[in-house]
C-alpha positions as CSV (number, residue, x, y, z in Angstrom):
1,M,-25.6,78.4,-186.7
2,S,-25.0,82.0,-187.1
3,E,-27.1,83.3,-184.2
4,W,-28.9,82.3,-181.0
5,G,-32.0,84.1,-179.9
6,E,-34.9,85.9,-181.3
7,D,-35.1,88.0,-184.4
8,A,-36.1,91.5,-183.4
9,A,-38.1,92.0,-186.6
10,A,-40.1,88.8,-186.2
11,E,-43.3,89.0,-184.1
12,A,-44.0,86.3,-181.5
13,R,-47.0,84.2,-182.6
14,P,-48.5,80.7,-181.9
15,I,-46.4,78.0,-183.6
16,G,-48.7,75.0,-183.4
17,D,-49.2,75.0,-187.2
18,L,-45.5,75.2,-187.8
19,I,-44.9,72.2,-185.4
20,D,-47.7,70.2,-187.2
21,G,-46.3,71.1,-190.6
22,L,-42.9,69.6,-189.6
23,G,-44.7,66.3,-188.7
24,I,-43.7,66.3,-185.0
25,E,-45.4,63.7,-182.9
26,A,-45.2,62.7,-179.3
27,H,-46.2,59.6,-177.3
28,V,-48.8,60.8,-174.9
29,G,-51.5,58.5,-173.4
30,D,-55.1,59.5,-173.2
31,D,-55.0,59.6,-169.4
32,E,-51.8,61.7,-169.3
33,L,-51.5,65.5,-169.0
34,V,-48.9,67.5,-170.8
35,A,-47.8,70.0,-168.2
36,G,-45.3,72.0,-170.1
37,A,-43.2,72.2,-173.3
38,I,-40.0,73.6,-174.5
39,V,-39.6,74.2,-178.3
40,L,-36.2,74.6,-180.0
41,L,-36.5,75.8,-183.6
42,K,-33.9,76.0,-186.3
43,V,-34.9,79.1,-188.3
44,V,-33.6,79.9,-191.8
45,E,-33.5,83.7,-192.4
46,V,-34.3,85.3,-195.8
47,D,-30.6,85.8,-196.4
48,G,-29.9,82.0,-195.9
49,S,-28.3,82.4,-192.5
50,T,-29.7,80.3,-189.6
51,R,-30.4,80.9,-186.0
52,L,-31.9,78.9,-183.1
53,S,-35.0,80.1,-181.3
54,V,-36.3,78.6,-178.0
55,S,-39.7,79.1,-176.5
56,H,-41.5,77.5,-173.5
57,S,-45.0,77.2,-172.2
58,D,-46.2,79.5,-169.5
59,G,-45.7,78.3,-166.0
60,L,-42.3,76.6,-166.5
61,G,-39.7,78.0,-164.2
62,W,-36.1,78.2,-165.2
63,I,-35.2,75.2,-163.0
64,E,-37.8,73.1,-164.8
65,R,-36.7,74.3,-168.2
66,S,-33.0,73.7,-167.4
67,G,-33.8,70.2,-166.2
68,M,-36.0,69.3,-169.2
69,L,-33.2,70.5,-171.6
70,R,-30.6,68.5,-169.7
71,I,-32.7,65.3,-169.8
72,A,-33.5,65.9,-173.5
73,E,-29.8,66.3,-174.3
74,Q,-29.0,63.0,-172.5
75,A,-31.8,61.2,-174.3
76,E,-30.6,62.5,-177.7
77,S,-27.0,61.5,-176.9
78,G,-27.8,57.9,-176.4
79,P,-27.6,55.6,-173.4
80,A,-26.4,57.2,-170.2
81,R,-22.9,56.1,-169.1
82,H,-22.7,55.4,-165.4
83,E,-19.4,56.2,-164.0
84,Q,-18.5,54.8,-160.6
85,V,-17.4,57.3,-158.0
86,P,-14.7,56.0,-155.6
87,D,-15.6,55.9,-152.0
88,E,-14.1,58.7,-150.0
89,G,-14.6,56.9,-146.7
């Protein structure tokens, strides 16, 4: 990736159509409420360079965003490895 962040020339806009166009789906039950979202986009610039862009829904604080990203990273990395911590007693 050549850059992280937002393109100053690009205007912020709703991205639901872009997400739909990529075929992204989620498992959400009829009785469940989606309370927030973080979207990480790989964007290819006109010159062929790439950058990452991250957006989040209103109302998510930085602690929630940080936690969601950490859990997502762990889920994408495979099964969690549980390391035993020796007793200090």
